[in-house]
N, C-alpha and C positions, 0 to 999 in steps of 0.2 A: 328620417324621411329625406334629409337632404342628401344622403348617399345614393338614393335611388337614381339611377341613369336612364329610366324609361323617359323618352322624349316625345313631346306632343306635336304632331305635324298638322298644319291647318291647310288642307288641300282644296284650292279653288274656292275660297270663301273670302277673297280680298274685300268684297263689299261690306263684310261685317268686321273688317280688321278693328276698327276703333272700339266697338262694344266688347269685342272678345278681349282686346288688350286690357281694357278697363276692368273686366271681371277676373283676369288672371293676375292683375298687378298686385293685389294683396297676398299672393301666393308665390314668393320669389324662388322657392325651391322647385317649382315646376318649370322645366326648361321647354321652350316651344319655339317654332319657327313657322313662317308661312311659306306655302310653295303654290304659287298661282297656277303653274302648269305641270303636265306630267313629267317632262324631263327634270324639272326642279324637284319634284316629288321624288324621283328615283335617286337623284343626287344626294338628297338629304337622308334617304333611307340607307344608302352606302355609308354615310358618316356616322349613323347611330345603330348600335347592335339590336336595341329593343326600341319599339316605336308604337305609338297610338295615333290613328289617322282620323281626323274629324273631316267629314265630306258630305255633300249632298247626295241624296238617294240616286240620282242620275249618274253620279261620279263613282259609285260603289264598284262598278265592274272594272274600273281602271286601277284599283288598288291591288298590289301584288299580294299573292297568296302568303299567309303566315303572319300577317300583322293584324292587331286588334283595332276594330273600327267602331266609331261613333257616327250614327247617321243623323245629319242635321236636315230638319224639314220644317215647314210651317204646319199649323193644325190640320189642314184639310188635304195634304198632298202625299200622304203615307199611309199605307195599310201595315199595321203592326204584324198582322199573320204572315206577311211577305218575307219579314225577316226573323220570324220566331224560330225557324230551323236552321239559320245561318250561323255556324260555329265561330265565325270571325266577329260577328257583331255583338258588342258587349252592351250597348244601350242605344236609345234613340232620344235625341235632344230637340226641342222646339226652339225656333229662333227667338221666340219671345220669353225664353226661359234660360238664356245663356248663363245666369248666375249658378246654374247646376253644374256647369262644365268643370269647375276646379274640383268639385267632390266627386265627380265620376272618375276624373283622372286620378285623385288620390286614393280612391277605392281600388282602381285597377294596379296603382303602384304597390299598394299593400299586398294585394293578391300576387303580384309579380315577385314580391320579396318572399312571400311564404312559398311560392312555387320554386323560386331559386334555391331556398334553403333545403326544401324536400328533394329537389333535383341533385343538389350536391351530396346529400345523405345517401340517396339512392345510387348515384354514381360510385361513391365510395365503397358501398356493399358490392356492387357489380364488379368494380375493379379487382376486388379481392376474392371474388367467387371462384371456386374450384372448377366450375363449368365454363365452357366457351360461351361467350355472349357477343352478338354482333347487332349493330343498328343499321338498317337498310332502307333506302328510299323505296317507297311503294310504286312510284311512277316508272323507274327505270332499273330497279334491282341493284343500284350501286351500294356498296358497302361504304357507310360513312364513319363508323367507329368500331373498334374491337377491344375487348378487355385482354389483359396479358395472358390469361388461360387460353383464349382463343388463338392468340399468335403463336403460342407454344405448341398447341395441339396440330395446327396446320403447317408450322415451320416458316411462316412469313413474318416479316417486320411490320410494324403498324402501318408505314407508309405503303408498303407493298399491298397489304390487305385493302387499304382505302382505294386502290386502283383497280380492284376486281369487282365483277358482278357476282351475285350470290351462286349462280349456276356453275361458275368457274372453279368452285370448290368441289365439284364432283367430276368423275370421269365423263368423257365425251358422250358416251352411250346413255348416261344417266341424266344429262342435262335437261332434256325435254320434260322428264318426269319431275325434276327439281323446279322447273319454272311452273309447272301445273300446280304442284304443291304449294308453292309460294303464293300464287294467285288465291288458292282456297284459304290460306292463312289470312291474307289481306281482306277477303270477304267475310271473315269472322268464324272460320273453322278453328277451334281451339284444340282439336284432337292431336295428341303427340303422334309422330311418325317414327316408327320403331325400325332399327337395323337398316338405316340409310347408308348406302355406299358413298364414301367420301375419298378425297385425294389430297395428299400433302403436296407441298412445294416440290419434294424430291421424287413425286410420281408414285409414291407408295399408297397402298389402298387400305383403308380401315373402315370401321363401322360406328355410326352414331345414332343416338336417339335424338330427335329434333322436336322442340316444342316451341310454339309462338308465345311470345310475352305480351302481345297486345299492340294495336296501332295507336299512335297518339301524334300531337302537333296540330296547330291550325291547318286546316285543309286536309287533315288525315295523311301526313306526308310520310311518316317514319314508322317502322315496326322493329320491336326487339325480337330476336330469335336466339334460343338457347341450344347449345350443342353439348351432348355428353357421350364421351368415348365409351363404347360397349363392346370393343372388339374381343376382349377376353371372354365375356359372357357369351357373345354371339358364337365364337369358335367352339366353346364348350357345349352350347346347345346344339350345334351341327353334329359334334361327335356323338352326343346322346342320341340324336336322331338316327344317325348311321347305325350305331349299335342296336337301337330299338328295331330298326328296319331288318337287320340281320336276324335278330331274334324272331321277329314276326314271320320272316321267310321260313325259319326252321319249324315253327309251330304250324304254318300252313301246310307243311309237308306231312304232318301227322295223320295216319289212317284211323285214329280213334275219334269218333263223333265228327266224321266229315260231312259237310253239307255243300251242295252245289245249287245255287239259286238262279232261276231264270228271272232276271230283275224286272222284266216287262209284265210277265204273267203271275209272278209270285210262286209258281211251281217250284218245288225243292226236291232234289234227290239227296237221300241221306244214306249213311252207312248203318249197318245193323247196330253198331255201338252207339250211335246217335240215339236210336229208339230205346234200346235196353237201358241206357243211362237214365231215362225217364220213366222207366217201368212199363213200356209198351212192348208188344209183340212186333218184331220187325216184319213179319209176314203180312200183317194187316195195317201197319202204321204208314199214313201218308202224311206228309208235310207240305204246308204252304206258308207263305209270308204272314198271311192273316191269322192262321193258327197258332203260329209262333208268338204273335203279338198278344193273342188271347191268353196265352200261358204265362205271360210275364207277371211278375209280383206287382201289385198296385203301386208300391213305393218306387219301383224301378222303371215302370213301363214308359212313362213320358221321357225320361232322360236316355233311355236305351234306344227308343225308336227315333228320337231326335239325332242321336249319333249315327245312326244308320243312314238317316236322310242326308245329313251333313257330309258324310263320306261319300255317298253316291253323287252329291251335287259338287264335290271337289272343295268344300269349305274346310275340310280337315284332311291331312295327308294320309292318315292310317286309321284302320278300324279295329279297335281292340276295347272290349268293354266287359264288365262283370255284372252279373245279374242273377236273380232267382227265377227259376221256371217251375211252373206247377207239374207235379208228376201225375201219372194216371190214377194213383190211389188217393190223391188229394194233397200229399205232402209237397215240400219245396225242395229244391236241389240248387245249389250255387254252381253257376257255370261261367267259365272263361271263354268268351267267343273272340276268335281271331279271324279276320278275313281280308280278302283283297280282290279288286276287280281283275279279272283275267281276260275279259273280252269286251270290245266296244264296237259300236257301229262306225260308219264312215264319217259321221259328225262329231264322234268322240263320246257319245252317249253311252253309259255302262249297259251291257247286255247280260253279263254273266259274272257271278261272284263266287268264289270258292273259299271255303274256311273250315275251322275246326271248333268243336265244343270240347272243353276239358272240365271234368268234375273237380271242383275245388271246395266241396262242401265240407270236408274233414278239416282242411286249413282254415275255412271261414268259421267253422264251429269253434276251433281253438281260439281264434281271434275274439269271437263273441264272448266266450267263457272268461278269457283274460280281461277283456274290457268290462264285463259285467262284475267280475271279482274286484277289480280295482275301483270301479264306481261304488260298489258296496261298501269296500274298505274305506274310501275316503269319506262317504256319507256317515259311516259309523263313527269315524274319528271326529266328524264334525257335530256329533251329538244328535243326529236326526231321530225323530220319533219312530216307533215300531211301524206305524201306518205308512210312513214316507219310505222307510226302508223296504218294506214289503211291496210297496207300490213300484219301486225300481224293478223288482223281480217280475211283478205282474205285467208292467208295461213292456219290459224287455221281451217276454215270451209273446205278447200280443203283437208287438212289432215284427217278430220273426215269422209268426203264424197269423196272418191277418184275418183268417176266417175263424178265429177264437176269441173268446173272453174268459178271463180268469178270476179266480177268488181264492182266498186263503181262509180256511176254517180252522180254528184253534180249539183244543180240547183241554179240559182239566185232567192232569196226570192221575189224580186220585179217584174222582167220580167218573172219568172217561166221558164226560158231557161237554157239549159245545160251550165255549166261553165267549167266543169273539169271532166276527166275520169281517174280513178286509177286502174290498173290491176297488178296482179302478174304473173300468168301463163296463161292468156287468149290468145289464138292464135292471132297473129298480124292481121290477116284478120278481125276477129270479133272486134278487138280494133279499127282498122281503121274505120270500119263501125259505131261503137258507137261514135268516135271522129268526124265523119262527122256531127252529130247533133250539134256540137259546131259551125259549119259553116253554116248548113242549119237546123235551129230549126224546130222541129216537135213536138209540144205539144200534139197532138192526140195520139202519140205513148205512151206517159207517163200519158195519161189521169186519168187512174185509180189510179196510184201512186200519182198524184197531188191532187186527191180527197180522199186521205188518205187510199186507199184500196190496198190490195195486188194484184199482177199481176200474174196469172197462165196462161202460153200458153202451152197447151198439146202437140201441134205439130206446129212448126214455119212454116211449109209449108202451113198450112191451115189458118194462120192469115194474113189478108191483110196488117197490120201495120208492121209485122215482116217478111214478105216474103222475103225481101232483105236480110235478114240474114240466110235464111234457107240453101242455097248452102254451104256457108262457114262453117256454124254450122255442117252440115251433114258430110262435108269433114273430121272433127275432132271428128265425132261420137256423136255430141250433137243433141238432138231431142227436148227437152222441155226447157222452160225458167221460172224461179221463180223470183219474185222481191218483196222486202220488203221495204215500205216507211220508209225513215229516218226523224224523226221529230226533230225540234229545240224547243226553248222556245214557249209556247203558242200553240204548235201543228203545227207550220209552217213546211211545207215540204221543207227540204233542200238537199234531195238526195234520191237515191234508191240503195240498195244492191241487185245486180242481180246474180243469180246462173244459170249457163248453164249446163244442166244435160244430161247424156247419157240414163237415164231411159225413158221409154216409158209410163210414169205414173205421176200422180201429186204427190207432196211431202206428205210423211206420217206424222203422228202427231209429232213424234220426229224430223223430218225435219223442220216442221214449228216452233216448240219451239226453235231449234238451230237458225233458220233464224231470228225469232223475237228478240232473245237474242242479236245476234250480231248488228241487226239494232238498237235496244235500246242503246247498248252500244256506237255505233258509233255516234249517234246524238249529244250528249253534246261535244264529242271530236272535231267533225267537226265544230260545231257552235262556240266553244270557242278557237280554235287552233290559230286563227290569234291573239287574245289577248295574249295568251300564248307566242307567238313569240316576243312580246314587253316587256314581264316581265323578269326581270333579278334576283330579290330577290327570294330566295328559299321559303320564306313564301307565296309569291303571287303565285309562281308556285305550291306549295302544295294545295293552295285553289282551283286553276284550275283543278288539279288532282282529288281532291275530288269530284268536280262536274262531272268529267268524269266517275268516277266509282260508283257514288251515294252512297258513305260511309259518315258517320259522322266523322268530323276531330276535334281534340282538339290540343291546343297549350298552354303548361303550362310553363310560365316563373317563374322558381323557384326563382331566385335571387330577382326579383322585385315583386313577388307575384301577377303577372298578368296572367289571363287565358283567352283563346279564345275558344269558343264552336261554331262550324259552325251552319248555319241555318239547314243543313242536319242533324247534330248531334241532335239538338232540335226536328226536325220533326221526326227523328226515333223514339222518345219516345211519339209523338203525341202532342208536344207543338209548338207554334209559336215562331218566332225569339226573340219576346220581352217578352215572358212569363217565361223564365227561366234566372237567372242572369249568367254572365259569370264568374263563380267562380269554383275552384277545388273542393270545397265541393259539388257543383251541381252534379259533376261526382260521387264522393266517397259515397255520402248519398243515391245514388240509388242502390248501390251493395247490393245483398242479404247477410244477416247477416252470413248465413252458408258459404258463398264464400269469405267473406272478409278477413280472415286469410291468404288464399292461394294467393289472390291478393296482399296483402301487402308484402308477402314473396317473390312473383315473382318480384315486384318492387324493393325490396331491393337487390334480387340477380342480377337484370339488372343493378342497380346503382353501384353495386360492380364489374360489368363487368364479371360476371360468365356466363350469358346466355342471349339471346335475350327475349324481352317482347313480347310474343305471346301466349295468352291463351283464353280459352272460360270460361264464368262465366255468372251468372244470374243478371239482373238488372230490377228495377221496372219501369213500364211504366205508362203513364198517368191514365189508368183505374185502377192502383193498382195491376195489374198483373205482374208477373215476367216472362220475356222471355230470351232466351239464346243469348249472344252476342259473337262475336269474336273481341278481342282487339289486336291491333299490335301497337307498339311504338318504338321510338328510342330516347335514352338519348344524348343529345349534351354536351360536356365538353369543359372547357377552357384549356388553355396551361398546367396548372398544373394537369389536369385529373379531375377536380371537375365538377360534374354535375350542369349545369346552366339551362338547358331547356330540355323539352321533348315534342315531337310531336308525333302524332299517329292518327290512323283511328279506327273506330267502325262499325261493320255491324252485322245485325240480322241473325243468324244461327238456329233459332228455328225450322224451317221447315226441314232443313237438319238433325238435331239431331233426330228429330221425325221420319223422314224416315229411318235413321240408326237403330233406336229402331225397327221399323216394320219389317225391314229386318232381324234383329237378332231374333225377335219372329217368323218370317216365318220360319227361318232355323231350330229353334228348333221343330216346328211342323212337318217340312219335315223330320227331323232326326227320329222322332217317326214313321213316317210312313214307311220309307225303312227299319227300323229295324225290324218292323212287318213283312214286306214282305220277308226280308232275313230269318227270323225264319221260315216263311211258306215254303219257298223254301228248306231250309235244311230238314224240317219235310217231305216234299214230297219225297225228295231223300231217306231218311231213310225208309219211307213207302213203296217205290218201291223195296228196297232191301228185306224187310220182306215178301212182297206179292210175290216177285220172278218174 
């Protein structure tokens, strides 16, 4: 306590000198002095860095800002509420209770000591922070302190920085904005300001993200502000935006799926391809903004329309969005829409928007299949139950086709009777009707499925085998039923994937592809799941997962030099199980020579722990031709972190890469088409002006 240098100043209270002195006498470590007048008060303040001032209420306004104050009063001449919100007032003392004064001072000294310790700790942290930090006076924006990182960032010495105002760290044309931003910070706005233009001592320009650190000090005098140099990130972002804009200009020139919107009325002129893409007859198809919105997939509608509004309002610089649009027959098609405002009125309001629609359904379907395959693969490795695994498929289908509900019906391979029904969102009435088949078998209802044929019921009310389901289905808006047989080993029918649809139409080609895919994916999982329940070793579980997702699996025991290549791995390259040796060289020697360096580099980085092993490269098949494969693997390590084993899966992605390449080529051709159309449009406008 004796080391504390907080000094007590007794301002304009000489009439109480004797009782005050008597009460402070037992506390020699409290330094104090009397200041009868304001000049004497200011003189004492200049001699002591930290001070507490005791004064009467009427003298409070004369005490300089930044000092702690104790208000002295008699019992009836002060209202506590008056000083309750004054940050400088630390206590109120009655003249007949002067014995409390030493304890108030001691309390303040202890608090000041704790504050000093915390301030020193924080100052040390800030001194060594990698970001620039400055301390600025709120009243005049003068810089009072900077850390070394700030000095280095702007190229000034600490003394030079303390001679600047905040706005002088920005170019002349940005200073008014900087001042406005500073005032908002002082007022309590804690939002960071991104990509602010700053200026170094040598005049060079760079970009910073700026964030306020809070206002502090008696009288709210100072504010911390943090500066982070983001010049590299900003320049990279600008480059990406330029490249993206160039790409969008090319897409905007495509003549496939062209639309031209009157923004005010919503009337839209479209090309024939725009209509046929959605299954409509161009001769009778008419488009408006409202009809476009009504066709949007429920999961996409809000996001897509908000993007459209944001672009028109200028809140985002570009319009590029992917969504699903309902086709005339009821199915869904993935669309990439790219557009730009091409005409504005005198006030700058958008009048006309031109853009293109590109069918990306095939690419999206491949993405969906790969995502679903990986999800099922991962869940199977995690030991999920059959119900949970099948619910992954059911929910995935229902999310892609929001006007459907699905159920999985399983059969006994010997009696060919129903044994189990798995549902996710199917209404309980329909679920109960399906489960009645467990108690009262009806093979005739599933005759087509058991004969390995798909089941299409266009109208449940008109089919004698399914008429019992019609009323419950219609209650929930379902009209048609689709069912895909699920096959096990040797083509044995083990179940049916059923889809209850609200469409008054048979499934379209994309629907059939999706239904066939989930049916094929479900078969091995259903057939092998009971085996998987009994397996506990991860190697056996991995083998089962491989059969479920139909990928080739390898297991490389690096320590013992033992390699396992699954039958599916060998079959992927056109070989029987006994035609290729189980050796790691069998894997490596089939890699294309041009891809070998990148593969080994990726393995080295994976073994070093830098990145996962997930890459595409070419491998030689039995016919001597190279095809693209996707390899995914995971290194296993011992307690010391040494790689002892690696397991992974291999799948053929040649068709997907070929499709990607065709899409890119199509986009190039489309770009050339719309660019020509745009030039013709501009020429027509100029010609109209010339002709008058």
